[in-house]
N, C-alpha and C positions, 0 to 999 in steps of 0.2 A: 609284809613290809611294815615297819614301824613309822614310815614317813606319813605325814598328813595327806589326805586326799580330799579335794583336788590338790595337786601339787602346787606349791607356792614359789618354786624356782622360776626365775626369768629364763626364757629360751636363749640359747647361745646362738649367735649369728653364724650361719653356715654349717651348723651341726644337723646332720640327718640322723634322727633317732632310729636305731634298728639293732637287732640281735646280731652281734659281731661273731660270737663264737658258736652259734648254732645250737645253744642249749635250750632254746624256746623261751628264754627270759631276757628282758631288757633290764639290766641292773644299773647300779650307779658306780661311776669311777671317781676315785679320790685323786685330786690334783693338788700337790703341795703348793700353798700360797700363804705368805706371811699375813695377808689381809683377808684370808678366807674366813667364813662364818662358822666353821665346824672344827672340832677337835676329837681325838679318840677318847672313848669312855675310859676312865682310869682303871676300872675293874675288868673290862672286856674290850680289848682294842679292835675287835671286829665291828663294834658299834660306834656310830658317830653321834656326838651331842653338840648342841649349839654352844658357841662361844659366848661367854658373858660380856655384856657391854663394858668397855674399858679394860678388858683382859688383854695382857700383853706378855711376851716372853716365852711363848710355847710353840709347839708345832701345830699349824693350822692348815686347813684344807678347804678347797672349793669342791663342791659335789656337782658332777656333770653326768647326765644320762649316757649310757652306752650308745655308741654310734660312730659315724664317720664324719670327718670335717671336709667339706667340699673345697677343692683346689688347695689342699694342704701342701706346703712346701717341704714338709719333713722336719721343720725346726720350730716354727712359732705358730701360735694361734691366739686370737683375741678372746679373752674370757671376761 
């Protein structure tokens, strides 16, 4: 992983971090968010890079660890 360790992300309320697809890895999910702190790398869209301060007008994402959301109604969750 290219993410810093220890991880700097704040935990998401109600998220149980676990391997959902059974591949033995807990990866990171991208959630589209106009206020998200990350964007795709221009040369390699598989990579995420931090959004610059004051940067507007692009596609941005929030990064959330793979897992389940407790008591999810199928529509919304607080991030």
